[in-house]
Backbone as ProteinMPNN parsed JSONL, in Angstrom:
{"seq_chain_A": "MNPRALKQRLESLEAAGVAQIPKSLERGRQPTAMGGVPAIGSSQPSPAAVASAATDDRVASLRLLAEQVAGCTRCAELAKARTNTVFGVGRPDARICFFGEAPGADEDASGEPFVGRAGQLLTKIIEACHLRRDDVYILNVLKCRPPGNRTPEPDEVAHCCGYFERQFAVISPEYICCLGTTAAHALLQTTEPIGRLRKR", "coords_chain_A": {"N_chain_A": [[-30.482, 102.002, 13.389], [-33.282, 101.219, 11.418], [-36.849, 100.997, 12.218], [-38.097, 98.777, 10.905], [-35.943, 97.106, 10.185], [-34.946, 96.596, 12.715], [-37.094, 95.208, 13.862], [-37.112, 92.901, 12.207], [-34.622, 91.887, 12.896], [-34.929, 91.274, 15.642], [-36.976, 89.373, 15.428], [-35.65, 87.363, 13.986], [-33.671, 86.634, 15.793], [-35.282, 85.653, 17.862], [-36.478, 83.509, 16.524], [-34.265, 81.953, 16.21], [-33.875, 81.026, 18.691], [-32.974, 82.716, 20.689], [-33.521, 84.001, 23.798], [-33.062, 86.114, 25.471], [-31.574, 89.328, 25.477], [-28.484, 90.769, 26.168], [-28.058, 93.694, 28.207], [-26.84, 96.624, 26.799], [-24.781, 99.323, 25.526], [-26.287, 101.752, 23.356], [-26.035, 101.187, 19.887], [-23.441, 102.783, 18.152], [-23.12, 104.871, 19.943], [-20.819, 106.464, 22.033], [-19.271, 105.37, 25.104], [-19.679, 107.434, 27.942], [-18.125, 109.72, 30.203], [-18.686, 111.606, 33.22], [-20.718, 114.481, 32.626], [-21.009, 114.185, 29.942], [-18.717, 113.89, 28.449], [-16.621, 112.008, 26.319], [-15.588, 108.822, 27.507], [-12.334, 107.928, 28.737], [-10.235, 106.278, 26.517], [-12.319, 105.268, 25.033], [-13.879, 104.378, 21.959], [-15.481, 104.519, 18.777], [-16.684, 101.606, 17.083], [-15.16, 100.43, 14.083], [-16.523, 100.683, 10.723], [-16.035, 98.28, 9.385], [-15.711, 96.495, 11.506], [-18.264, 96.557, 12.632], [-19.771, 95.525, 10.49], [-18.633, 92.98, 10.332], [-19.401, 91.906, 12.811], [-22.17, 91.859, 12.46], [-22.379, 89.991, 10.389], [-21.384, 87.741, 11.703], [-23.438, 87.387, 13.571], [-25.535, 86.692, 11.859], [-24.567, 84.3, 10.768], [-24.51, 82.702, 13.081], [-27.245, 82.665, 13.733], [-28.324, 81.384, 11.476], [-27.041, 78.93, 11.708], [-28.149, 77.875, 14.087], [-30.808, 77.671, 13.259], [-30.518, 75.806, 11.198], [-29.873, 73.568, 12.681], [-32.305, 73.12, 13.957], [-33.856, 72.458, 11.731], [-32.583, 70.089, 10.953], [-33.457, 68.335, 12.896], [-36.138, 68.15, 12.436], [-39.356, 66.636, 12.209], [-41.812, 67.018, 11.113], [-43.023, 66.382, 8.656], [-43.722, 63.29, 8.337], [-43.344, 61.237, 6.406], [-41.345, 62.284, 4.715], [-39.267, 62.808, 6.514], [-38.648, 60.241, 7.383], [-37.629, 59.035, 5.099], [-35.428, 60.526, 4.267], [-31.909, 61.168, 3.661], [-30.235, 63.28, 4.318], [-31.048, 66.507, 5.66], [-31.584, 69.45, 3.724], [-30.465, 72.422, 4.004], [-29.449, 75.076, 3.172], [-27.141, 77.194, 1.379], [-24.401, 79.489, 1.125], [-23.616, 83.044, 1.074], [-24.206, 84.626, 4.165], [-25.086, 87.203, 4.182], [-26.064, 87.763, 1.701], [-26.963, 89.563, -1.266], [-28.577, 88.542, -3.179], [-30.861, 85.897, -3.385], [-31.392, 82.575, -4.448], [-34.152, 80.645, -4.971], [-35.39, 77.555, -4.758], [-37.348, 74.532, -5.46], [-37.325, 71.835, -4.134], [-35.1, 69.411, -2.597], [-33.217, 67.091, -4.646], [-32.098, 63.741, -5.5], [-29.247, 63.901, -5.503], [-28.836, 66.126, -3.901], [-30.018, 65.316, -1.518], [-28.23, 63.334, -0.812], [-25.854, 64.777, -0.425], [-26.493, 66.936, 1.206], [-26.524, 69.539, 0.406], [-27.934, 72.246, -1.455], [-28.897, 72.214, -4.942], [-26.807, 70.707, -6.434], [-26.785, 68.778, -8.327], [-27.614, 68.029, -11.769], [-29.331, 70.184, -12.357], [-28.254, 71.978, -10.596], [-25.71, 72.397, -11.656], [-26.399, 73.754, -13.968], [-27.563, 76.024, -12.807], [-25.307, 77.116, -11.55], [-23.81, 77.875, -13.821], [-25.5, 79.846, -14.822], [-25.38, 81.729, -12.756], [-22.656, 82.393, -12.889], [-22.621, 83.494, -15.436], [-23.757, 85.874, -14.902], [-21.704, 87.263, -13.898], [-21.039, 86.572, -11.283], [-20.283, 84.523, -8.387], [-21.053, 81.288, -6.983], [-20.551, 81.51, -4.293], [-21.164, 84.128, -3.794], [-23.868, 84.43, -3.541], [-26.988, 83.289, -2.024], [-28.4, 80.09, -1.694], [-31.335, 78.237, -1.557], [-34.102, 76.018, -0.75], [-37.694, 75.478, -0.99], [-38.705, 73.146, 0.363], [-36.981, 71.225, 2.826], [-36.359, 68.61, 2.802], [-36.09, 65.713, 0.687], [-38.711, 65.003, -1.551], [-40.388, 61.868, -2.136], [-39.359, 60.189, -5.067], [-38.875, 62.591, -6.296], [-41.202, 64.087, -6.511], [-43.691, 66.738, -6.846], [-43.872, 69.084, -4.178], [-46.254, 68.614, -1.539], [-49.113, 70.564, -0.44], [-49.35, 70.613, 2.432], [-46.789, 69.941, 3.195], [-45.307, 72.096, 2.271], [-46.431, 74.026, 3.922], [-45.471, 73.143, 6.39], [-42.767, 73.643, 6.12], [-42.561, 76.352, 5.617], [-42.096, 78.194, 7.683], [-39.398, 77.841, 8.173], [-37.996, 78.642, 5.77], [-38.886, 81.259, 5.632], [-37.758, 82.372, 7.924], [-35.078, 82.071, 7.262], [-34.882, 83.93, 5.136], [-35.471, 86.233, 6.608], [-33.236, 86.459, 8.266], [-31.083, 86.628, 6.434], [-31.899, 88.743, 4.814], [-32.183, 89.557, 1.971], [-31.82, 91.599, -1.014], [-32.923, 90.835, -3.386], [-34.955, 88.136, -4.501], [-34.848, 85.3, -6.315], [-37.104, 83.302, -7.704], [-37.157, 79.96, -8.51], [-39.072, 78.562, -10.384], [-42.564, 77.442, -10.32], [-43.507, 76.322, -7.85], [-41.803, 77.471, -5.915], [-42.345, 80.22, -6.301], [-45.096, 80.332, -5.688], [-45.034, 79.468, -3.01], [-43.508, 81.472, -1.772], [-44.954, 83.837, -2.311], [-47.427, 83.173, -1.434], [-49.663, 82.35, -3.015], [-51.818, 81.056, -5.618], [-51.828, 81.781, -8.147], [-51.203, 81.586, -11.654], [-47.819, 81.302, -12.829], [-47.139, 82.712, -15.114], [-48.781, 84.947, -15.051], [-47.779, 86.22, -12.889], [-45.295, 87.167, -13.593], [-43.187, 89.993, -14.171], [-44.424, 91.476, -12.279]], "CA_chain_A": [[-31.219, 100.93, 12.724], [-34.673, 101.622, 11.261], [-37.766, 100.101, 12.942], [-38.336, 97.53, 10.168], [-34.752, 96.266, 10.32], [-34.878, 96.18, 14.113], [-38.11, 94.163, 14.053], [-36.614, 91.689, 11.555], [-33.497, 91.378, 13.683], [-35.466, 90.66, 16.857], [-37.704, 88.155, 15.046], [-34.69, 86.323, 13.604], [-33.046, 86.161, 17.023], [-36.271, 84.834, 18.56], [-36.614, 82.264, 15.77], [-33.05, 81.161, 16.417], [-33.849, 80.526, 20.058], [-32.429, 83.685, 21.645], [-34.605, 84.399, 24.686], [-32.718, 87.334, 26.201], [-30.473, 90.103, 24.9], [-27.826, 91.501, 27.258], [-28.163, 95.146, 28.185], [-25.586, 97.217, 26.331], [-24.909, 100.685, 25.021], [-26.875, 101.865, 22.037], [-25.027, 101.122, 18.833], [-23.034, 104.067, 17.6], [-22.869, 105.861, 20.994], [-19.623, 106.216, 22.82], [-19.443, 105.466, 26.545], [-19.307, 108.784, 28.374], [-17.858, 109.999, 31.612], [-19.611, 112.622, 33.711], [-20.782, 115.706, 31.837], [-21.156, 113.868, 28.528], [-17.416, 113.829, 27.783], [-16.29, 110.613, 26.044], [-14.716, 108.179, 28.487], [-10.962, 107.709, 28.288], [-10.015, 104.998, 25.85], [-13.493, 104.818, 24.274], [-13.857, 104.677, 20.528], [-16.548, 103.861, 18.033], [-16.178, 100.525, 16.255], [-15.03, 100.76, 12.668], [-17.588, 100.087, 9.906], [-15.682, 96.885, 9.097], [-15.983, 95.707, 12.713], [-19.724, 96.456, 12.753], [-20.208, 94.589, 9.443], [-18.179, 91.648, 10.721], [-20.253, 91.458, 13.919], [-23.487, 91.557, 11.89], [-22.24, 88.728, 9.661], [-21.268, 86.692, 12.718], [-24.786, 87.169, 14.11], [-26.317, 85.968, 10.852], [-24.034, 82.927, 10.709], [-24.97, 82.005, 14.286], [-28.692, 82.472, 13.619], [-28.563, 80.358, 10.459], [-26.562, 77.647, 12.245], [-29.162, 77.398, 15.023], [-31.981, 77.293, 12.476], [-30.169, 74.564, 10.488], [-29.969, 72.484, 13.666], [-33.732, 72.842, 14.121], [-34.293, 71.762, 10.516], [-32.021, 68.741, 10.971], [-34.233, 67.504, 13.808], [-37.559, 68.285, 12.127], [-40.097, 65.43, 11.8], [-43.194, 67.44, 10.838], [-43.494, 65.571, 7.527], [-43.229, 61.961, 8.73], [-42.895, 60.489, 5.228], [-40.085, 62.841, 4.236], [-38.244, 62.629, 7.558], [-38.278, 58.829, 7.427], [-36.923, 58.629, 3.876], [-34.296, 61.387, 3.922], [-30.543, 60.888, 4.094], [-29.839, 64.541, 4.954], [-31.833, 67.698, 5.376], [-30.849, 70.349, 2.826], [-30.843, 73.708, 4.587], [-29.128, 76.195, 2.3], [-25.708, 77.447, 1.319], [-24.017, 80.751, 0.508], [-23.298, 84.186, 1.945], [-25.292, 84.934, 5.092], [-25.539, 88.573, 3.925], [-26.166, 87.855, 0.239], [-27.953, 90.483, -1.824], [-29.45, 87.755, -4.048], [-31.15, 84.518, -3.011], [-32.043, 81.724, -5.428], [-35.126, 79.896, -4.174], [-35.881, 76.43, -5.548], [-38.517, 73.761, -5.022], [-37.029, 70.796, -3.138], [-33.89, 68.653, -2.936], [-33.29, 65.854, -5.408], [-31.282, 62.647, -4.961], [-27.877, 64.369, -5.252], [-28.884, 67.062, -2.782], [-30.305, 64.511, -0.334], [-26.995, 62.613, -0.468], [-24.785, 65.698, -0.024], [-26.954, 67.934, 2.179], [-26.336, 70.879, -0.166], [-28.887, 72.458, -2.552], [-28.495, 72.454, -6.328], [-25.5, 70.15, -6.772], [-26.962, 67.845, -9.455], [-27.621, 68.631, -13.112], [-29.95, 71.512, -12.251], [-27.298, 72.822, -9.889], [-24.648, 72.774, -12.601], [-26.974, 74.793, -14.821], [-27.698, 77.237, -11.995], [-23.963, 77.677, -11.383], [-23.465, 78.546, -15.08], [-26.309, 81.065, -14.903], [-24.805, 82.673, -11.79], [-21.37, 82.845, -13.427], [-22.92, 84.343, -16.593], [-24.102, 87.186, -14.332], [-20.449, 87.758, -13.318], [-21.04, 86.279, -9.857], [-19.914, 83.154, -8.022], [-22.019, 80.686, -6.045], [-20.244, 82.019, -2.959], [-21.664, 85.498, -3.66], [-25.32, 84.399, -3.392], [-27.471, 82.263, -1.1], [-29.275, 79.168, -2.413], [-32.154, 77.432, -0.654], [-35.312, 75.44, -1.326], [-38.925, 75.513, -0.204], [-38.619, 71.992, 1.257], [-35.644, 70.886, 3.301], [-36.202, 67.159, 2.627], [-36.437, 65.266, -0.664], [-39.965, 64.257, -1.713], [-40.175, 60.588, -2.823], [-39.41, 60.246, -6.521], [-38.788, 63.997, -6.717], [-42.532, 64.61, -6.831], [-43.966, 68.112, -6.426], [-44.247, 69.165, -2.766], [-47.666, 68.716, -1.173], [-49.392, 71.815, 0.29], [-49.06, 70.531, 3.866], [-45.329, 69.925, 3.338], [-44.891, 73.499, 2.117], [-46.858, 74.718, 5.143], [-44.575, 72.74, 7.469], [-41.428, 74.201, 5.896], [-42.554, 77.791, 5.322], [-41.472, 78.926, 8.78], [-37.946, 77.751, 8.056], [-37.439, 79.503, 4.726], [-39.18, 82.657, 5.965], [-36.754, 82.803, 8.893], [-33.818, 82.233, 6.517], [-34.938, 85.216, 4.447], [-35.427, 87.306, 7.616], [-31.85, 86.576, 8.732], [-30.222, 87.054, 5.317], [-32.426, 90.04, 4.367], [-31.685, 89.845, 0.62], [-32.505, 92.627, -1.8], [-33.619, 90.161, -4.479], [-35.206, 86.698, -4.381], [-35.14, 84.734, -7.627], [-37.847, 82.056, -7.549], [-36.84, 79.021, -9.587], [-40.218, 77.717, -10.682], [-43.889, 77.746, -9.789], [-43.639, 75.968, -6.435], [-41.109, 78.49, -5.12], [-43.082, 81.484, -6.407], [-46.348, 80.202, -4.939], [-44.728, 79.38, -1.58], [-43.023, 82.772, -1.3], [-45.981, 84.871, -2.429], [-48.659, 82.625, -0.864], [-50.684, 82.496, -4.047], [-51.92, 79.948, -6.574], [-51.938, 82.407, -9.458], [-50.208, 81.048, -12.592], [-46.562, 82.057, -12.82], [-47.15, 83.62, -16.251], [-49.435, 86.198, -14.659], [-46.954, 86.85, -11.839], [-44.091, 87.78, -14.176], [-43.132, 91.451, -14.342], [-45.166, 92.143, -11.196]], "C_chain_A": [[-32.68, 101.348, 12.617], [-35.601, 100.591, 11.912], [-37.994, 98.769, 12.244], [-37.162, 96.569, 10.328], [-34.611, 95.749, 11.743], [-35.868, 95.058, 14.388], [-37.649, 92.853, 13.447], [-35.497, 91.056, 12.366], [-33.992, 90.658, 14.934], [-36.217, 89.377, 16.541], [-36.745, 87.032, 14.68], [-33.969, 85.771, 14.829], [-33.995, 85.259, 17.802], [-36.428, 83.486, 17.87], [-35.42, 81.352, 15.975], [-32.904, 80.686, 17.849], [-33.263, 81.473, 21.084], [-33.58, 84.225, 22.491], [-34.329, 85.726, 25.394], [-31.524, 88.006, 25.535], [-29.816, 90.876, 26.027], [-27.96, 93.004, 27.081], [-26.826, 95.729, 27.756], [-25.843, 98.641, 25.875], [-25.582, 100.671, 23.672], [-25.77, 101.851, 21.002], [-24.727, 102.519, 18.314], [-22.799, 105.14, 18.643], [-21.634, 105.48, 21.768], [-19.959, 106.208, 24.305], [-18.941, 106.824, 27.013], [-19.008, 108.826, 29.852], [-18.853, 111.068, 32.042], [-19.564, 113.852, 32.815], [-20.85, 115.442, 30.343], [-19.861, 113.835, 27.76], [-17.089, 112.359, 27.52], [-15.311, 110.06, 27.076], [-13.351, 107.927, 27.884], [-10.857, 106.327, 27.668], [-11.209, 104.507, 25.05], [-13.328, 105.196, 22.811], [-15.003, 103.944, 19.865], [-15.95, 102.739, 17.209], [-16.12, 100.959, 14.794], [-16.189, 100.13, 11.902], [-17.311, 98.61, 9.592], [-15.985, 95.983, 10.288], [-17.477, 95.506, 12.907], [-20.259, 95.445, 11.737], [-19.833, 93.156, 9.791], [-19.043, 91.07, 11.835], [-21.636, 91.078, 13.407], [-23.457, 90.231, 11.142], [-22.138, 87.561, 10.632], [-22.624, 86.355, 13.323], [-25.629, 86.354, 13.139], [-25.87, 84.509, 10.755], [-24.548, 82.113, 11.892], [-26.463, 81.701, 14.209], [-29.021, 81.373, 12.615], [-28.125, 78.977, 10.953], [-27.595, 77.041, 13.2], [-30.416, 76.926, 14.289], [-31.732, 75.987, 11.723], [-30.247, 73.364, 11.43], [-31.429, 72.108, 13.925], [-34.266, 72.053, 12.926], [-33.819, 70.309, 10.533], [-32.812, 67.794, 11.874], [-35.72, 67.496, 13.516], [-38.171, 66.954, 11.681], [-41.553, 65.769, 11.486], [-43.809, 66.65, 9.684], [-42.933, 64.167, 7.732], [-42.666, 61.181, 7.549], [-41.529, 60.98, 4.761], [-38.954, 62.618, 5.242], [-37.743, 61.192, 7.593], [-37.389, 58.439, 6.254], [-35.633, 59.402, 3.608], [-32.961, 60.8, 4.391], [-30.018, 62.081, 4.876], [-30.926, 65.572, 4.741], [-30.941, 68.614, 4.532], [-31.276, 71.772, 3.19], [-30.659, 74.862, 3.62], [-27.64, 76.444, 2.347], [-25.448, 78.796, 0.666], [-23.69, 81.815, 1.539], [-24.47, 84.469, 2.872], [-25.829, 86.356, 4.933], [-25.698, 88.819, 2.423], [-27.238, 88.848, -0.19], [-28.985, 89.723, -2.649], [-29.608, 86.349, -3.478], [-31.81, 83.805, -4.189], [-32.861, 80.695, -4.658], [-35.758, 78.805, -5.028], [-37.009, 75.68, -4.868], [-38.208, 72.803, -3.881], [-35.752, 70.071, -3.542], [-34.195, 67.451, -3.82], [-32.375, 64.818, -4.774], [-29.864, 63.109, -4.617], [-27.827, 65.289, -4.032], [-29.143, 66.315, -1.466], [-29.042, 63.791, 0.139], [-25.939, 63.549, 0.111], [-25.188, 66.661, 1.084], [-26.81, 69.36, 1.691], [-27.29, 71.069, -1.342], [-28.208, 72.667, -3.901], [-27.058, 72.001, -6.614], [-25.588, 69.156, -7.926], [-26.931, 68.58, -10.776], [-28.234, 70.036, -13.083], [-29.008, 72.487, -11.559], [-26.159, 73.286, -10.778], [-25.13, 73.872, -13.536], [-27.11, 76.105, -14.053], [-26.343, 77.912, -11.79], [-23.528, 78.427, -12.638], [-24.229, 79.853, -15.234], [-25.743, 82.14, -13.978], [-23.497, 83.25, -12.332], [-21.57, 83.739, -14.643], [-23.312, 85.749, -16.152], [-22.899, 87.826, -13.65], [-20.445, 87.663, -11.795], [-20.492, 84.871, -9.648], [-20.992, 82.604, -7.098], [-21.807, 81.231, -4.637], [-20.781, 83.431, -2.718], [-23.158, 85.546, -3.342], [-25.695, 83.39, -2.306], [-28.495, 81.422, -1.856], [-30.024, 78.305, -1.399], [-33.379, 76.919, -1.393], [-36.505, 75.673, -0.414], [-38.891, 74.391, 0.829], [-37.18, 71.719, 1.625], [-35.371, 69.385, 3.207], [-36.665, 66.781, 1.22], [-37.784, 64.548, -0.681], [-39.697, 62.949, -2.465], [-40.333, 60.732, -4.335], [-39.343, 61.644, -7.09], [-40.136, 64.58, -7.129], [-42.658, 66.062, -6.351], [-44.364, 68.131, -4.952], [-45.753, 69.293, -2.565], [-47.883, 70.019, -0.385], [-49.065, 71.745, 1.777], [-47.561, 70.499, 4.129], [-44.774, 71.347, 3.22], [-45.238, 74.276, 3.38], [-45.936, 74.387, 6.313], [-43.206, 73.409, 7.348], [-41.408, 75.722, 5.78], [-41.927, 78.614, 6.447], [-39.967, 78.93, 8.698], [-37.413, 78.697, 6.987], [-37.754, 80.975, 4.989], [-38.167, 83.198, 6.963], [-35.382, 82.934, 8.237], [-33.794, 83.594, 5.826], [-34.854, 86.378, 5.438], [-34.003, 87.535, 8.103], [-30.966, 87.164, 7.632], [-30.6, 88.453, 4.841], [-31.92, 90.412, 2.975], [-32.458, 90.983, -0.036], [-33.365, 91.997, -2.89], [-33.783, 88.68, -4.155], [-35.622, 86.213, -5.751], [-35.807, 83.374, -7.426], [-37.619, 81.163, -8.769], [-38.007, 78.058, -9.786], [-41.477, 78.1, -9.927], [-44.01, 77.468, -8.304], [-43.0, 77.025, -5.55], [-41.87, 79.818, -5.138], [-44.367, 81.439, -5.581], [-46.099, 80.177, -3.429], [-44.315, 80.738, -1.025], [-44.141, 83.798, -1.246], [-47.331, 84.44, -1.861], [-49.839, 82.855, -1.804], [-50.735, 81.217, -4.876], [-52.052, 80.495, -7.99], [-50.87, 81.856, -10.394], [-48.978, 81.943, -12.687], [-46.487, 83.037, -13.991], [-47.771, 84.961, -15.921], [-48.624, 86.939, -13.6], [-45.747, 87.582, -12.412], [-44.28, 89.276, -14.38], [-43.957, 92.193, -13.309], [-44.319, 92.077, -9.941]], "O_chain_A": [[-33.269, 101.786, 13.605], [-35.2, 99.449, 12.135], [-38.078, 97.735, 12.905], [-37.35, 95.377, 10.574], [-34.207, 94.606, 11.959], [-35.539, 94.079, 15.058], [-37.769, 91.802, 14.077], [-35.434, 89.835, 12.506], [-33.528, 89.562, 15.249], [-36.121, 88.4, 17.284], [-36.989, 85.874, 15.02], [-33.686, 84.575, 14.897], [-33.583, 84.23, 18.338], [-36.501, 82.447, 18.527], [-35.543, 80.128, 15.92], [-31.926, 80.021, 18.19], [-33.069, 81.087, 22.237], [-34.507, 84.837, 21.961], [-35.257, 86.386, 25.862], [-30.588, 87.343, 25.089], [-30.502, 91.571, 26.776], [-27.973, 93.518, 25.963], [-25.787, 95.359, 28.301], [-26.983, 99.103, 25.844], [-25.471, 99.7, 22.924], [-24.702, 102.427, 21.207], [-25.627, 103.323, 18.071], [-22.328, 106.224, 18.301], [-21.432, 104.317, 22.114], [-20.837, 106.955, 24.738], [-17.911, 107.31, 26.547], [-19.566, 108.067, 30.644], [-19.771, 111.395, 31.29], [-18.506, 114.222, 32.307], [-20.758, 116.378, 29.55], [-19.882, 113.759, 26.531], [-17.263, 111.533, 28.416], [-14.349, 110.721, 27.466], [-13.218, 107.735, 26.675], [-11.331, 105.338, 28.227], [-11.138, 103.438, 24.442], [-12.714, 106.21, 22.479], [-15.439, 102.89, 20.327], [-14.844, 102.876, 16.686], [-16.937, 101.758, 14.337], [-16.779, 99.155, 12.366], [-18.232, 97.795, 9.54], [-16.451, 94.856, 10.121], [-17.917, 94.425, 13.297], [-21.097, 94.608, 12.072], [-20.614, 92.23, 9.574], [-19.381, 89.887, 11.812], [-22.216, 90.091, 13.86], [-24.392, 89.436, 11.242], [-22.739, 86.51, 10.409], [-22.931, 85.187, 13.562], [-26.347, 85.439, 13.543], [-26.696, 83.6, 10.671], [-24.971, 80.969, 11.727], [-26.897, 80.61, 14.576], [-29.885, 80.533, 12.865], [-28.769, 77.973, 10.647], [-27.883, 75.846, 13.134], [-31.012, 75.911, 14.65], [-32.63, 75.152, 11.618], [-30.641, 72.272, 11.02], [-31.756, 70.933, 14.092], [-35.03, 71.101, 13.089], [-34.57, 69.404, 10.17], [-32.832, 66.586, 11.639], [-36.492, 66.898, 14.266], [-37.582, 66.233, 10.876], [-42.427, 64.908, 11.581], [-44.985, 66.291, 9.733], [-41.799, 63.886, 7.343], [-41.625, 60.535, 7.673], [-40.654, 60.174, 4.445], [-37.83, 62.284, 4.867], [-36.556, 60.948, 7.807], [-36.496, 57.604, 6.399], [-34.82, 58.965, 2.793], [-32.891, 60.053, 5.367], [-29.435, 61.93, 5.95], [-31.65, 65.517, 3.746], [-29.714, 68.56, 4.614], [-32.313, 72.258, 2.739], [-31.622, 75.552, 3.286], [-26.95, 75.964, 3.247], [-26.178, 79.205, -0.236], [-23.511, 81.524, 2.722], [-25.611, 84.544, 2.417], [-26.885, 86.689, 5.47], [-25.494, 89.932, 1.937], [-28.287, 88.959, 0.444], [-30.118, 90.175, -2.81], [-28.625, 85.692, -3.133], [-32.684, 84.367, -4.85], [-32.339, 79.973, -3.809], [-36.563, 79.089, -5.915], [-37.553, 76.115, -3.853], [-38.758, 72.935, -2.788], [-35.362, 70.113, -4.709], [-35.279, 66.871, -3.756], [-31.925, 64.992, -3.641], [-29.335, 62.753, -3.564], [-26.89, 65.232, -3.236], [-28.56, 66.643, -0.433], [-28.81, 63.655, 1.34], [-25.209, 63.171, 1.028], [-24.334, 67.151, 1.823], [-26.957, 70.298, 2.474], [-27.449, 70.156, -2.153], [-27.109, 73.215, -3.992], [-26.206, 72.807, -6.987], [-24.557, 68.733, -8.449], [-26.301, 69.63, -10.897], [-27.716, 70.959, -13.711], [-28.968, 73.672, -11.892], [-25.697, 74.422, -10.673], [-24.389, 74.799, -13.863], [-26.808, 77.173, -14.584], [-26.242, 79.137, -11.85], [-22.939, 79.503, -12.536], [-23.684, 80.847, -15.714], [-25.637, 83.307, -14.356], [-23.261, 84.455, -12.242], [-20.776, 84.652, -14.869], [-23.214, 86.701, -16.927], [-23.04, 88.804, -12.917], [-19.926, 88.54, -11.105], [-20.267, 84.127, -10.603], [-21.753, 83.364, -6.5], [-22.762, 81.396, -3.878], [-20.849, 83.884, -1.575], [-23.666, 86.584, -2.92], [-24.829, 82.721, -1.742], [-29.347, 81.954, -2.567], [-29.421, 77.719, -0.499], [-33.66, 77.333, -2.518], [-36.361, 76.015, 0.759], [-39.031, 74.641, 2.027], [-36.269, 71.953, 0.832], [-34.262, 68.941, 3.504], [-37.522, 67.446, 0.637], [-37.991, 63.599, 0.076], [-38.849, 62.929, -3.357], [-41.303, 61.313, -4.821], [-39.714, 61.865, -8.243], [-40.205, 65.458, -7.989], [-41.845, 66.545, -5.562], [-45.127, 67.268, -4.518], [-46.437, 69.986, -3.318], [-46.96, 70.52, 0.257], [-48.555, 72.715, 2.337], [-47.105, 70.975, 5.168], [-43.887, 71.744, 3.975], [-44.442, 75.085, 3.856], [-45.648, 75.254, 7.138], [-42.563, 73.706, 8.355], [-40.336, 76.324, 5.84], [-41.29, 79.632, 6.18], [-39.32, 79.897, 9.1], [-36.49, 79.469, 7.246], [-36.974, 81.848, 4.61], [-37.757, 84.355, 6.864], [-34.602, 83.811, 8.61], [-32.808, 84.325, 5.917], [-34.232, 87.398, 5.14], [-33.602, 88.676, 8.331], [-30.192, 88.09, 7.878], [-29.729, 89.255, 4.504], [-31.296, 91.459, 2.804], [-33.592, 91.286, 0.337], [-34.398, 92.545, -3.275], [-32.879, 88.047, -3.609], [-36.633, 86.661, -6.294], [-35.155, 82.41, -7.026], [-37.859, 81.567, -9.907], [-37.936, 76.89, -9.404], [-41.467, 78.948, -9.035], [-44.557, 78.287, -7.567], [-43.584, 77.432, -4.546], [-42.018, 80.464, -4.101], [-44.687, 82.387, -4.864], [-46.846, 80.781, -2.66], [-44.729, 81.112, 0.072], [-44.272, 84.538, -0.271], [-48.268, 85.236, -1.807], [-50.851, 83.458, -1.445], [-49.814, 80.402, -4.84], [-52.353, 79.75, -8.923], [-49.729, 81.672, -9.969], [-49.075, 83.169, -12.635], [-45.843, 84.081, -13.88], [-47.348, 85.994, -16.441], [-48.769, 88.15, -13.438], [-45.231, 88.511, -11.791], [-45.365, 89.754, -14.712], [-44.174, 93.398, -13.434], [-44.73, 92.572, -8.892]]}, "name": "protein", "num_of_chains": 1, "seq": "MNPRALKQRLESLEAAGVAQIPKSLERGRQPTAMGGVPAIGSSQPSPAAVASAATDDRVASLRLLAEQVAGCTRCAELAKARTNTVFGVGRPDARICFFGEAPGADEDASGEPFVGRAGQLLTKIIEACHLRRDDVYILNVLKCRPPGNRTPEPDEVAHCCGYFERQFAVISPEYICCLGTTAAHALLQTTEPIGRLRKR"}
């Protein structure tokens, strides 16, 4: 594992509440008997087993983070008015993440992002790319619905940024598709107009 990936892994585990990692053999090394000869019955895990274990770790980390989000009251107005928090949905090892602004009424009712009219359009766009919703990960800047679907306030974005940053750290996508100005500004920590950000 390269240093960057290792750092991200440790940060995601810490964010998920893991305080201690059990001592174990280095990944990819076989247990050895005396003289460096492989121990009887030892074998390296198959690539499929390693991938499965990594996915399980991501699922566990995201589950713990979702529980933290569900109990969040940093934005008193939003926490008081919400029906459900809307954490995110999709593959925990997705190559592509779609990053929206905030939940609407349908999302607040269901607890799942992009299930209303905008969600139906997003699903069609994903399918037009020869993918399924299950192949990607979908999340929002805010995890609670703003009253009247208004634009998120800067302090609300600041309260939620730790959550979506930790989601991205766990998932480690290759591509993040920002769905609108609020998402682009929150991700890139800028106020530059989205027209100037395109193609950069």
